[in-house]
gemmi code that builds the backbone of each chain (N, CA, C; Angstrom):
import gemmi

chains = {
    "A": [
        ("MET", (48.342, 73.708, 89.224), (49.405, 74.286, 90.036), (50.293, 75.158, 89.151)),
        ("LYS", (50.898, 76.130, 89.749), (51.707, 77.059, 88.958), (52.977, 77.449, 89.710)),
        ("ILE", (54.081, 77.384, 88.980), (55.374, 77.815, 89.503), (55.803, 79.048, 88.729)),
        ("VAL", (56.217, 80.090, 89.421), (56.768, 81.278, 88.762), (58.245, 81.379, 89.122)),
        ("THR", (59.084, 81.634, 88.122), (60.512, 81.865, 88.392), (60.808, 83.330, 88.085)),
        ("ILE", (61.577, 83.955, 88.964), (61.792, 85.411, 88.884), (63.280, 85.752, 88.828)),
        ("CYS", (63.634, 86.655, 87.896), (64.979, 87.247, 87.927), (64.887, 88.689, 87.438)),
        ("GLY", (66.021, 89.305, 87.140), (66.019, 90.723, 86.795), (65.446, 91.011, 85.425)),
        ("ALA", (65.836, 90.211, 84.432), (65.416, 90.471, 83.062), (64.282, 89.548, 82.618)),
        ("GLY", (64.112, 88.441, 83.331), (63.052, 87.504, 82.966), (63.413, 86.559, 81.839)),
        ("ILE", (64.664, 86.619, 81.396), (65.054, 85.750, 80.275), (66.293, 84.902, 80.568)),
        ("GLY", (67.006, 85.203, 81.643), (68.274, 84.511, 81.886), (68.168, 83.509, 83.004)),
        ("SER", (68.461, 83.956, 84.223), (68.477, 82.989, 85.318), (67.079, 82.457, 85.614)),
        ("SER", (66.036, 83.277, 85.428), (64.683, 82.753, 85.651), (64.341, 81.709, 84.597)),
        ("ALA", (64.864, 81.869, 83.383), (64.602, 80.886, 82.331), (65.320, 79.569, 82.631)),
        ("ILE", (66.518, 79.676, 83.216), (67.222, 78.459, 83.621), (66.446, 77.752, 84.728)),
        ("LEU", (65.927, 78.538, 85.686), (65.099, 77.930, 86.738), (63.861, 77.272, 86.146)),
        ("LYS", (63.271, 77.906, 85.134), (62.079, 77.326, 84.493), (62.403, 75.976, 83.864)),
        ("VAL", (63.506, 75.927, 83.109), (63.906, 74.677, 82.453), (64.136, 73.582, 83.499)),
        ("ASN", (64.853, 73.942, 84.581), (65.174, 72.923, 85.583), (63.965, 72.578, 86.462)),
        ("ALA", (63.042, 73.522, 86.655), (61.805, 73.215, 87.386), (60.948, 72.250, 86.572)),
        ("GLU", (60.938, 72.428, 85.249), (60.173, 71.505, 84.399), (60.772, 70.101, 84.446)),
        ("LYS", (62.110, 70.038, 84.508), (62.747, 68.716, 84.663), (62.363, 68.102, 85.998)),
        ("ALA", (62.317, 68.940, 87.049), (61.953, 68.448, 88.379), (60.535, 67.895, 88.378)),
        ("LEU", (59.619, 68.612, 87.737), (58.227, 68.153, 87.669), (58.147, 66.793, 86.982)),
        ("ALA", (58.896, 66.653, 85.879), (58.896, 65.386, 85.145), (59.424, 64.259, 86.025)),
        ("THR", (60.503, 64.548, 86.757), (61.093, 63.546, 87.644), (60.104, 63.121, 88.728)),
        ("LEU", (59.360, 64.111, 89.249), (58.446, 63.853, 90.371), (57.089, 63.336, 89.898)),
        ("GLY", (56.854, 63.352, 88.595), (55.560, 62.925, 88.080), (54.453, 63.915, 88.416)),
        ("LEU", (54.809, 65.193, 88.543), (53.822, 66.233, 88.835), (53.617, 67.078, 87.595)),
        ("SER", (52.474, 67.741, 87.515), (52.319, 68.676, 86.408), (51.955, 70.052, 86.956)),
        ("ALA", (52.576, 71.056, 86.392), (52.312, 72.434, 86.781), (52.749, 73.326, 85.638)),
        ("GLU", (52.122, 74.485, 85.560), (52.565, 75.490, 84.601), (53.798, 76.179, 85.197)),
        ("VAL", (54.812, 76.432, 84.375), (55.994, 77.135, 84.871), (56.195, 78.393, 84.023)),
        ("VAL", (56.210, 79.548, 84.677), (56.331, 80.820, 83.976), (57.552, 81.570, 84.483)),
        ("ALA", (58.417, 81.999, 83.557), (59.576, 82.826, 83.915), (59.222, 84.290, 83.681)),
        ("ALA", (59.605, 85.151, 84.619), (59.265, 86.566, 84.472), (60.309, 87.433, 85.152)),
        ("ASP", (60.310, 88.714, 84.796), (61.200, 89.642, 85.489), (60.518, 90.149, 86.753)),
        ("VAL", (61.332, 90.657, 87.662), (60.821, 91.013, 88.979), (59.788, 92.141, 88.888)),
        ("ALA", (59.883, 92.958, 87.835), (58.936, 94.064, 87.676), (57.512, 93.561, 87.432)),
        ("SER", (57.381, 92.358, 86.861), (56.031, 91.866, 86.557), (55.581, 90.772, 87.511)),
        ("VAL", (56.260, 90.656, 88.654), (55.928, 89.566, 89.566), (54.466, 89.617, 90.026)),
        ("ARG", (53.933, 90.811, 90.241), (52.543, 90.925, 90.716), (51.557, 90.316, 89.715)),
        ("GLU", (51.756, 90.667, 88.430), (50.818, 90.187, 87.402), (50.869, 88.677, 87.231)),
        ("VAL", (52.071, 88.105, 87.299), (52.181, 86.689, 86.945), (52.017, 85.744, 88.132)),
        ("SER", (52.095, 86.275, 89.359), (52.106, 85.332, 90.486), (50.831, 85.346, 91.332)),
        ("ASP", (49.796, 86.039, 90.863), (48.495, 86.042, 91.537), (48.024, 84.645, 91.910)),
        ("ASP", (48.128, 83.740, 90.925), (47.595, 82.384, 91.097), (48.716, 81.356, 91.241)),
        ("ALA", (49.916, 81.823, 91.604), (51.041, 80.889, 91.700), (51.059, 80.185, 93.052)),
        ("ASN", (51.471, 78.916, 93.053), (51.672, 78.194, 94.305), (53.069, 78.454, 94.861)),
        ("VAL", (54.027, 78.567, 93.950), (55.426, 78.673, 94.349), (56.132, 79.717, 93.490)),
        ("ILE", (57.029, 80.470, 94.106), (57.930, 81.348, 93.363), (59.351, 80.896, 93.647)),
        ("LEU", (60.085, 80.542, 92.596), (61.504, 80.202, 92.725), (62.318, 81.407, 92.280)),
        ("THR", (63.322, 81.797, 93.071), (64.086, 82.992, 92.725), (65.437, 82.995, 93.427)),
        ("SER", (66.174, 84.081, 93.235), (67.439, 84.287, 93.941), (67.180, 85.155, 95.167)),
        ("GLN", (68.085, 85.060, 96.130), (67.955, 85.836, 97.366), (67.711, 87.323, 97.101)),
        ("GLU", (68.366, 87.846, 96.060), (68.330, 89.288, 95.763), (66.920, 89.810, 95.502)),
        ("PHE", (65.983, 88.921, 95.115), (64.651, 89.399, 94.717), (63.579, 89.175, 95.772)),
        ("VAL", (63.937, 88.556, 96.879), (62.932, 88.217, 97.891), (62.230, 89.467, 98.411)),
        ("GLU", (63.009, 90.498, 98.691), (62.425, 91.717, 99.237), (61.502, 92.386, 98.220)),
        ("ALA", (61.942, 92.427, 96.962), (61.140, 93.070, 95.920), (59.850, 92.298, 95.641)),
        ("ILE", (59.889, 90.984, 95.793), (58.682, 90.177, 95.577), (57.658, 90.496, 96.666)),
        ("GLY", (58.132, 90.709, 97.869), (57.260, 91.156, 98.949), (56.251, 90.111, 99.384)),
        ("THR", (55.118, 90.586, 99.890), (54.099, 89.689, 100.415), (53.334, 89.035, 99.283)),
        ("THR", (53.199, 87.726, 99.359), (52.481, 86.999, 98.314), (51.877, 85.740, 98.921)),
        ("TYR", (50.807, 85.247, 98.294), (50.216, 84.001, 98.768), (51.078, 82.805, 98.407)),
        ("ALA", (51.922, 82.981, 97.390), (52.780, 81.877, 96.962), (53.911, 81.668, 97.960)),
        ("GLU", (54.394, 80.436, 98.008), (55.579, 80.153, 98.825), (56.812, 80.595, 98.042)),
        ("VAL", (57.628, 81.456, 98.634), (58.832, 81.945, 97.955), (60.014, 81.084, 98.388)),
        ("ILE", (60.667, 80.466, 97.421), (61.809, 79.608, 97.726), (63.058, 80.147, 97.022)),
        ("VAL", (64.104, 80.365, 97.806), (65.374, 80.847, 97.252), (66.203, 79.652, 96.772)),
        ("ILE", (66.626, 79.736, 95.519), (67.521, 78.715, 94.954), (68.935, 79.281, 94.954)),
        ("ARG", (69.848, 78.571, 95.583), (71.243, 79.030, 95.641), (71.981, 78.721, 94.346)),
        ("ASN", (71.899, 77.465, 93.931), (72.624, 77.022, 92.739), (71.603, 76.644, 91.665)),
        ("HIS", (71.476, 77.513, 90.667), (70.444, 77.319, 89.650), (70.678, 76.086, 88.782)),
        ("PHE", (71.884, 75.537, 88.845), (72.177, 74.353, 88.031), (72.162, 73.072, 88.852)),
        ("ASP", (71.828, 73.184, 90.137), (71.803, 71.999, 90.990), (70.406, 71.383, 90.926)),
        ("GLN", (70.282, 70.378, 90.058), (68.968, 69.786, 89.831), (68.397, 69.198, 91.123)),
        ("SER", (69.237, 68.681, 91.994), (68.715, 68.071, 93.228), (68.153, 69.142, 94.159)),
        ("GLU", (68.785, 70.312, 94.209), (68.255, 71.405, 95.039), (66.883, 71.842, 94.515)),
        ("ILE", (66.770, 71.968, 93.197), (65.520, 72.447, 92.603), (64.422, 71.395, 92.714)),
        ("THR", (64.782, 70.137, 92.485), (63.786, 69.072, 92.602), (63.286, 68.974, 94.046)),
        ("ALA", (64.186, 69.115, 95.012), (63.779, 69.058, 96.422), (62.836, 70.210, 96.757)),
        ("ALA", (63.118, 71.398, 96.213), (62.264, 72.560, 96.477), (60.867, 72.351, 95.896)),
        ("VAL", (60.819, 71.849, 94.673), (59.517, 71.621, 94.022), (58.743, 70.533, 94.759)),
        ("GLU", (59.439, 69.479, 95.165), (58.766, 68.380, 95.866), (58.217, 68.848, 97.206)),
        ("ARG", (59.024, 69.638, 97.915), (58.610, 70.124, 99.241), (57.374, 70.998, 99.126)),
        ("SER", (57.323, 71.808, 98.073), (56.240, 72.783, 97.998), (54.991, 72.254, 97.300)),
        ("LEU", (55.171, 71.376, 96.322), (54.010, 70.918, 95.552), (53.652, 69.460, 95.808)),
        ("GLY", (54.641, 68.693, 96.245), (54.439, 67.251, 96.324), (53.366, 66.832, 97.309)),
        ("GLU", (53.198, 67.620, 98.387), (52.269, 67.201, 99.436), (50.876, 67.781, 99.260)),
        ("SER", (50.778, 68.837, 98.425), (49.466, 69.483, 98.310), (48.572, 68.687, 97.351)),
        ("PRO", (47.268, 68.650, 97.612), (46.359, 67.915, 96.734), (46.251, 68.613, 95.383)),
        ("ALA", (45.948, 67.840, 94.365), (45.787, 68.415, 93.024), (44.586, 69.353, 93.019)),
        ("PRO", (44.633, 70.435, 92.244), (43.534, 71.397, 92.228), (42.281, 70.815, 91.573)),
    ],
    "B": [
        ("MET", (68.651, 74.135, 66.684), (69.832, 74.857, 67.170), (69.836, 74.920, 68.687)),
        ("GLY", (71.011, 74.666, 69.293), (71.136, 74.818, 70.728), (71.781, 76.142, 71.048)),
        ("LEU", (73.071, 76.085, 71.331), (73.793, 77.314, 71.664), (74.286, 78.009, 70.399)),
        ("PRO", (74.390, 79.357, 70.441), (74.997, 80.073, 69.318), (76.462, 79.665, 69.176)),
        ("PRO", (77.063, 79.877, 67.983), (78.478, 79.564, 67.813), (79.347, 80.432, 68.716)),
        ("LEU", (80.564, 79.947, 68.963), (81.495, 80.655, 69.839), (82.805, 80.849, 69.067)),
        ("SER", (82.977, 82.038, 68.487), (84.191, 82.302, 67.704), (85.365, 82.577, 68.637)),
        ("ASP", (86.584, 82.542, 68.090), (87.768, 82.856, 68.896), (87.649, 84.246, 69.532)),
        ("ASP", (87.049, 85.178, 68.776), (86.865, 86.550, 69.282), (86.032, 86.596, 70.561)),
        ("ALA", (85.184, 85.595, 70.730), (84.242, 85.603, 71.850), (84.788, 84.887, 73.081)),
        ("VAL", (86.055, 84.471, 73.016), (86.667, 83.745, 74.134), (87.858, 84.530, 74.668)),
        ("VAL", (87.879, 84.771, 75.971), (89.005, 85.455, 76.621), (89.443, 84.580, 77.789)),
        ("LEU", (90.682, 84.080, 77.713), (91.128, 83.103, 78.720), (92.214, 83.680, 79.618)),
        ("GLY", (92.115, 83.382, 80.906), (93.134, 83.802, 81.864), (93.238, 85.311, 82.004)),
        ("ALA", (92.088, 85.978, 81.891), (92.091, 87.446, 81.912), (92.252, 87.973, 83.327)),
        ("SER", (92.620, 89.252, 83.387), (92.749, 89.918, 84.668), (91.601, 90.917, 84.801)),
        ("ALA", (90.824, 90.774, 85.873), (89.712, 91.696, 86.115), (89.724, 92.077, 87.586)),
        ("PRO", (90.079, 93.335, 87.885), (90.151, 93.762, 89.281), (88.787, 93.777, 89.979)),
        ("SER", (87.707, 93.951, 89.230), (86.396, 94.030, 89.869), (85.362, 93.282, 89.035)),
        ("TRP", (84.174, 93.071, 89.623), (83.123, 92.379, 88.867), (82.710, 93.183, 87.642)),
        ("ARG", (82.784, 94.523, 87.748), (82.442, 95.338, 86.575), (83.400, 95.059, 85.423)),
        ("ASP", (84.700, 94.972, 85.753), (85.694, 94.673, 84.716), (85.423, 93.298, 84.098)),
        ("ALA", (85.059, 92.341, 84.949), (84.781, 90.991, 84.450), (83.603, 91.014, 83.472)),
        ("LEU", (82.547, 91.754, 83.835), (81.384, 91.842, 82.937), (81.745, 92.577, 81.657)),
        ("ARG", (82.609, 93.609, 81.765), (82.994, 94.361, 80.565), (83.826, 93.497, 79.610)),
        ("LEU", (84.622, 92.581, 80.173), (85.355, 91.648, 79.310), (84.381, 90.748, 78.541)),
        ("ALA", (83.371, 90.245, 79.248), (82.383, 89.373, 78.578), (81.588, 90.162, 77.540)),
        ("GLY", (81.263, 91.425, 77.864), (80.537, 92.283, 76.922), (81.385, 92.638, 75.718)),
        ("GLY", (82.667, 92.946, 75.980), (83.583, 93.283, 74.893), (83.751, 92.120, 73.928)),
        ("ALA", (83.763, 90.905, 74.457), (83.896, 89.718, 73.610), (82.659, 89.542, 72.736)),
        ("LEU", (81.487, 89.843, 73.290), (80.256, 89.787, 72.476), (80.307, 90.818, 71.354)),
        ("VAL", (80.817, 92.026, 71.675), (80.922, 93.091, 70.669), (81.896, 92.672, 69.564)),
        ("ARG", (83.083, 92.178, 69.962), (84.094, 91.773, 68.966), (83.579, 90.669, 68.058)),
        ("SER", (82.756, 89.787, 68.602), (82.257, 88.675, 67.794), (81.089, 89.105, 66.898)),
        ("GLY", (80.659, 90.362, 67.045), (79.618, 90.881, 66.155), (78.194, 90.669, 66.647)),
        ("ALA", (78.040, 90.224, 67.904), (76.696, 89.921, 68.406), (75.986, 91.147, 68.980)),
        ("THR", (76.766, 92.065, 69.553), (76.141, 93.178, 70.273), (76.892, 94.491, 70.015)),
        ("THR", (76.310, 95.580, 70.492), (77.007, 96.862, 70.540), (77.403, 97.145, 71.991)),
        ("ASP", (78.209, 98.194, 72.180), (78.683, 98.526, 73.528), (77.532, 98.788, 74.509)),
        ("ALA", (76.404, 99.220, 73.988), (75.268, 99.512, 74.866), (74.812, 98.253, 75.612)),
        ("TYR", (74.993, 97.104, 74.981), (74.585, 95.850, 75.641), (75.474, 95.565, 76.853)),
        ("THR", (76.771, 95.858, 76.705), (77.701, 95.693, 77.831), (77.266, 96.574, 79.003)),
        ("ASP", (76.938, 97.837, 78.681), (76.469, 98.751, 79.733), (75.220, 98.197, 80.410)),
        ("ALA", (74.329, 97.608, 79.601), (73.079, 97.074, 80.154), (73.348, 95.879, 81.069)),
        ("MET", (74.341, 95.058, 80.720), (74.682, 93.912, 81.582), (75.179, 94.399, 82.938)),
        ("VAL", (76.024, 95.425, 82.920), (76.534, 95.986, 84.172), (75.382, 96.608, 84.970)),
        ("ALA", (74.493, 97.306, 84.257), (73.371, 97.977, 84.926), (72.437, 96.981, 85.610)),
        ("MET", (72.291, 95.781, 85.027), (71.420, 94.769, 85.650), (71.920, 94.432, 87.056)),
        ("VAL", (73.230, 94.307, 87.202), (73.790, 93.961, 88.512), (73.755, 95.168, 89.447)),
        ("GLU", (73.996, 96.361, 88.874), (73.908, 97.563, 89.723), (72.499, 97.717, 90.281)),
        ("GLU", (71.494, 97.372, 89.461), (70.107, 97.533, 89.899), (69.662, 96.416, 90.850)),
        ("HIS", (70.023, 95.170, 90.531), (69.426, 94.041, 91.244), (70.385, 93.283, 92.154)),
        ("GLY", (71.681, 93.589, 92.073), (72.624, 92.832, 92.890), (73.233, 91.668, 92.112)),
        ("PRO", (74.030, 90.861, 92.845), (74.863, 89.842, 92.170), (74.117, 88.552, 91.839)),
        ("TYR", (72.818, 88.633, 91.546), (72.044, 87.407, 91.327), (72.496, 86.627, 90.104)),
        ("ILE", (73.256, 87.287, 89.190), (73.699, 86.570, 87.985), (74.768, 85.514, 88.294)),
        ("VAL", (75.274, 85.523, 89.530), (76.200, 84.452, 89.937), (75.324, 83.268, 90.349)),
        ("ILE", (74.898, 82.502, 89.333), (73.814, 81.546, 89.566), (74.292, 80.183, 90.021)),
        ("SER", (75.582, 79.943, 89.984), (76.106, 78.703, 90.559), (77.551, 78.978, 90.985)),
        ("PRO", (78.130, 78.101, 91.789), (79.459, 78.408, 92.333), (80.486, 78.717, 91.231)),
        ("GLY", (81.087, 79.910, 91.320), (82.164, 80.280, 90.403), (81.727, 80.801, 89.053)),
        ("LEU", (80.417, 80.828, 88.784), (79.937, 81.183, 87.443), (79.002, 82.391, 87.467)),
        ("ALA", (79.351, 83.405, 86.674), (78.436, 84.532, 86.465), (77.816, 84.401, 85.080)),
        ("PHE", (76.501, 84.532, 85.029), (75.758, 84.417, 83.775), (75.339, 85.834, 83.369)),
        ("ALA", (76.221, 86.474, 82.585), (76.024, 87.881, 82.241), (75.078, 88.012, 81.050)),
        ("HIS", (74.045, 88.812, 81.233), (73.113, 89.036, 80.128), (72.265, 90.255, 80.444)),
        ("ALA", (71.605, 90.778, 79.421), (70.618, 91.836, 79.612), (69.417, 91.488, 78.729)),
        ("ARG", (68.502, 92.416, 78.636), (67.307, 92.132, 77.836), (67.620, 92.207, 76.336)),
        ("PRO", (66.819, 91.513, 75.514), (66.933, 91.707, 74.063), (66.595, 93.161, 73.736)),
        ("GLY", (67.107, 93.652, 72.611), (66.814, 95.032, 72.222), (67.702, 95.447, 71.073)),
        ("ASP", (67.729, 96.760, 70.810), (68.500, 97.281, 69.679), (69.992, 96.987, 69.789)),
        ("SER", (70.484, 96.810, 71.029), (71.918, 96.587, 71.209), (72.335, 95.148, 70.896)),
        ("VAL", (71.363, 94.286, 70.602), (71.686, 92.911, 70.213), (71.527, 92.782, 68.703)),
        ("LEU", (72.638, 92.489, 68.010), (72.625, 92.386, 66.557), (72.242, 90.975, 66.122)),
        ("ARG", (72.679, 90.002, 66.882), (72.289, 88.602, 66.654), (72.566, 87.822, 67.930)),
        ("ASP", (72.032, 86.599, 68.008), (72.294, 85.761, 69.175), (73.795, 85.577, 69.335)),
        ("GLY", (74.275, 85.623, 70.556), (75.711, 85.455, 70.755), (76.053, 84.937, 72.137)),
        ("LEU", (77.246, 84.369, 72.202), (77.737, 83.749, 73.428), (79.180, 84.203, 73.607)),
        ("SER", (79.604, 84.448, 74.832), (81.027, 84.694, 75.078), (81.435, 83.995, 76.371)),
        ("VAL", (82.718, 83.664, 76.447), (83.250, 83.008, 77.638), (84.507, 83.742, 78.076)),
        ("VAL", (84.547, 84.137, 79.344), (85.728, 84.770, 79.923), (86.156, 83.942, 81.129)),
        ("THR", (87.439, 83.598, 81.184), (87.956, 82.979, 82.408), (88.955, 83.934, 83.043)),
        ("LEU", (88.964, 83.950, 84.358), (89.771, 84.921, 85.097), (90.966, 84.243, 85.764)),
        ("ALA", (92.128, 84.875, 85.631), (93.333, 84.334, 86.263), (93.178, 84.356, 87.780)),
        ("GLN", (92.598, 85.454, 88.284), (92.310, 85.574, 89.712), (90.801, 85.706, 89.875)),
        ("PRO", (90.171, 84.798, 90.620), (88.720, 84.890, 90.810), (88.329, 86.238, 91.417)),
        ("VAL", (87.166, 86.741, 91.050), (86.732, 88.044, 91.534), (85.403, 87.894, 92.296)),
        ("ALA", (85.248, 88.673, 93.352), (84.022, 88.630, 94.147), (82.961, 89.517, 93.526)),
        ("PHE", (81.744, 88.980, 93.401), (80.594, 89.767, 92.947), (79.735, 90.209, 94.138)),
        ("GLY", (80.043, 89.675, 95.310), (79.219, 89.970, 96.479), (78.090, 88.977, 96.680)),
        ("HIS", (78.168, 87.826, 96.010), (77.117, 86.813, 96.176), (77.343, 86.020, 97.462)),
        ("PRO", (76.278, 85.800, 98.249), (76.458, 85.148, 99.554), (76.946, 83.702, 99.481)),
        ("HIS", (76.681, 82.999, 98.390), (77.024, 81.569, 98.347), (77.947, 81.181, 97.201)),
        ("ASN", (77.853, 81.877, 96.083), (78.508, 81.372, 94.869), (79.804, 82.099, 94.485)),
        ("ASP", (80.208, 83.103, 95.267), (81.495, 83.763, 95.059), (82.632, 82.807, 95.399)),
        ("PRO", (83.887, 83.039, 94.933), (84.225, 84.025, 93.909), (84.006, 83.451, 92.504)),
        ("VAL", (83.996, 84.351, 91.534), (83.696, 83.960, 90.156), (84.987, 83.806, 89.365)),
        ("ASP", (85.138, 82.685, 88.674), (86.273, 82.588, 87.753), (85.866, 82.327, 86.311)),
        ("VAL", (84.568, 82.128, 86.072), (84.087, 82.001, 84.691), (82.888, 82.926, 84.503)),
        ("VAL", (82.948, 83.747, 83.443), (81.804, 84.587, 83.089), (81.291, 84.119, 81.733)),
        ("LEU", (80.019, 83.756, 81.724), (79.364, 83.360, 80.485), (78.495, 84.533, 80.039)),
        ("GLY", (78.791, 85.085, 78.855), (77.988, 86.193, 78.335), (76.982, 85.659, 77.340)),
        ("LEU", (75.750, 86.131, 77.436), (74.728, 85.683, 76.482), (73.952, 86.884, 75.963)),
        ("ALA", (73.752, 86.909, 74.647), (72.879, 87.911, 74.035), (71.837, 87.168, 73.223)),
        ("VAL", (70.585, 87.527, 73.411), (69.537, 86.921, 72.584), (68.820, 88.023, 71.822)),
        ("ALA", (68.614, 87.760, 70.525), (68.038, 88.777, 69.655), (66.540, 88.917, 69.887)),
        ("GLY", (65.900, 87.850, 70.301), (64.456, 87.938, 70.505), (63.969, 86.939, 71.526)),
        ("VAL", (63.009, 87.360, 72.352), (62.410, 86.422, 73.298), (61.553, 85.459, 72.492)),
        ("GLY", (61.558, 84.208, 72.891), (60.776, 83.212, 72.162), (61.714, 82.144, 71.663)),
        ("THR", (62.720, 82.576, 70.882), (63.694, 81.597, 70.399), (64.762, 81.320, 71.455)),
        ("HIS", (64.844, 82.211, 72.471), (65.982, 82.097, 73.385), (65.888, 80.901, 74.317)),
        ("LEU", (64.682, 80.350, 74.489), (64.552, 79.251, 75.448), (65.330, 78.016, 75.021)),
        ("GLU", (65.544, 77.895, 73.700), (66.364, 76.784, 73.223), (67.802, 76.925, 73.717)),
        ("SER", (68.351, 78.141, 73.593), (69.705, 78.387, 74.082), (69.775, 78.180, 75.588)),
        ("ILE", (68.765, 78.694, 76.291), (68.747, 78.555, 77.744), (68.683, 77.088, 78.152)),
        ("GLY", (67.861, 76.315, 77.430), (67.766, 74.885, 77.715), (69.109, 74.198, 77.530)),
        ("ALA", (69.822, 74.603, 76.470), (71.136, 74.014, 76.209), (72.127, 74.398, 77.308)),
        ("ILE", (72.053, 75.649, 77.767), (72.941, 76.088, 78.856), (72.630, 75.311, 80.137)),
        ("ALA", (71.339, 75.142, 80.426), (70.948, 74.397, 81.628), (71.457, 72.961, 81.552)),
        ("ASN", (71.258, 72.321, 80.403), (71.721, 70.934, 80.261), (73.224, 70.835, 80.439)),
        ("LEU", (73.938, 71.793, 79.867), (75.394, 71.783, 79.947), (75.876, 71.924, 81.393)),
        ("PHE", (75.391, 72.970, 82.072), (75.919, 73.283, 83.402), (75.284, 72.469, 84.521)),
        ("ASN", (74.255, 71.668, 84.209), (73.770, 70.729, 85.231), (74.874, 69.749, 85.608)),
        ("ASP", (75.859, 69.603, 84.728), (77.079, 68.864, 85.061), (77.992, 69.819, 85.849)),
        ("ALA", (78.127, 69.529, 87.147), (78.815, 70.467, 88.049), (80.303, 70.627, 87.746)),
        ("THR", (80.860, 69.767, 86.891), (82.296, 69.881, 86.593), (82.582, 70.886, 85.472)),
        ("VAL", (81.539, 71.340, 84.771), (81.759, 72.146, 83.568), (82.441, 73.480, 83.896)),
        ("THR", (82.001, 74.157, 84.970), (82.588, 75.460, 85.290), (84.089, 75.336, 85.563)),
        ("SER", (84.482, 74.346, 86.359), (85.914, 74.216, 86.675), (86.704, 73.769, 85.447)),
        ("ARG", (86.099, 72.957, 84.578), (86.789, 72.561, 83.337), (86.986, 73.771, 82.430)),
        ("LEU", (85.969, 74.639, 82.363), (86.117, 75.863, 81.568), (87.210, 76.747, 82.158)),
        ("ALA", (87.223, 76.872, 83.495), (88.217, 77.727, 84.151), (89.629, 77.251, 83.834)),
        ("ALA", (89.796, 75.954, 83.611), (91.124, 75.389, 83.364), (91.470, 75.326, 81.876)),
        ("ALA", (90.530, 75.668, 81.007), (90.766, 75.539, 79.560), (91.879, 76.484, 79.113)),
        ("ARG", (92.719, 76.017, 78.185), (93.863, 76.805, 77.730), (93.654, 77.411, 76.348)),
        ("THR", (92.734, 76.859, 75.573), (92.526, 77.354, 74.210), (91.021, 77.458, 73.923)),
        ("PRO", (90.655, 78.328, 72.972), (89.252, 78.404, 72.562), (88.713, 77.058, 72.081)),
        ("ASP", (89.547, 76.257, 71.440), (89.102, 74.933, 70.998), (88.674, 74.067, 72.180)),
        ("GLU", (89.465, 74.139, 73.265), (89.098, 73.375, 74.467), (87.752, 73.834, 75.010)),
        ("VAL", (87.549, 75.161, 75.021), (86.283, 75.714, 75.523), (85.122, 75.198, 74.673)),
        ("ARG", (85.305, 75.251, 73.350), (84.232, 74.793, 72.457), (83.947, 73.310, 72.634)),
        ("GLU", (85.006, 72.548, 72.885), (84.815, 71.108, 73.066), (84.005, 70.832, 74.341)),
        ("ILE", (84.357, 71.539, 75.429), (83.635, 71.350, 76.695), (82.161, 71.709, 76.525)),
        ("MET", (81.915, 72.797, 75.777), (80.546, 73.294, 75.654), (79.773, 72.645, 74.500)),
        ("GLY", (80.471, 71.936, 73.647), (79.800, 71.307, 72.518), (79.266, 72.319, 71.517)),
        ("VAL", (80.031, 73.387, 71.274), (79.593, 74.413, 70.319), (80.600, 74.536, 69.176)),
        ("SER", (80.142, 75.154, 68.082), (81.021, 75.349, 66.930), (81.665, 76.729, 66.982)),
        ("ALA", (82.655, 76.931, 66.116), (83.363, 78.223, 66.100), (82.532, 79.292, 65.394)),
    ],
}
model = gemmi.Model(1)
for chain_id, residues in chains.items():
    chain = gemmi.Chain(chain_id)
    for i, (resn, *xyz) in enumerate(residues, 1):
        res = gemmi.Residue()
        res.name, res.seqid = resn, gemmi.SeqId(i, " ")
        for name, pos in zip(("N", "CA", "C"), xyz):
            atom = gemmi.Atom()
            atom.name, atom.element = name, gemmi.Element(name[0])
            atom.pos, atom.b_iso = gemmi.Position(*pos), 0.0
            res.add_atom(atom)
        chain.add_residue(res)
    model.add_chain(chain)
structure = gemmi.Structure()
structure.add_model(model)
structure.setup_entities()
């Protein structure tokens, strides 16, 4: 399974989402690759992604994708991020 | 190493910023004064929001100002600006902003350590309001667990 986090530069808010998504995976006992990237490279990195975590501002630019796009409001709210990861990955069978 | 040091030069408390651009310029100016960046980095931080919108307001009351690594970053750096009057960035959920955290990273790869430290720090939802209420740079450093 793969989670992609997206922001403008690929090093700031997406990196915070990556760190907190990895904590969420650990809490949930799930394993997935987590990749942070800038919105310009979303096509290259999210081909095989199950989930994209991002801010509202990037939803339109991400456009149509096979991955489930989830908007995170508060990047530091571990419960919001854990709930998003659980909802999107917790029910799907392992690859 | 977790977060970069935070010198007195990199802290601006109770500042006045009429607009989000002014708020970002204060955070950028503090990075420049502390020796971490050049003025071009400040321009790049403002340009990120002009291009992509107010997404840097990543939690209630907090703007995480940063741009890409590059020639305008002289070394890793951190700055903290608190605003006397909160300013709107146009974010649908996390406005208004009263704390701006400026970050400069010299190279991708090492920056995830700093980011991890920032995530651990701000996962405590009281940190932003405690920073907003801080009266001295020492108080700010104590809240953030960083050196001068």
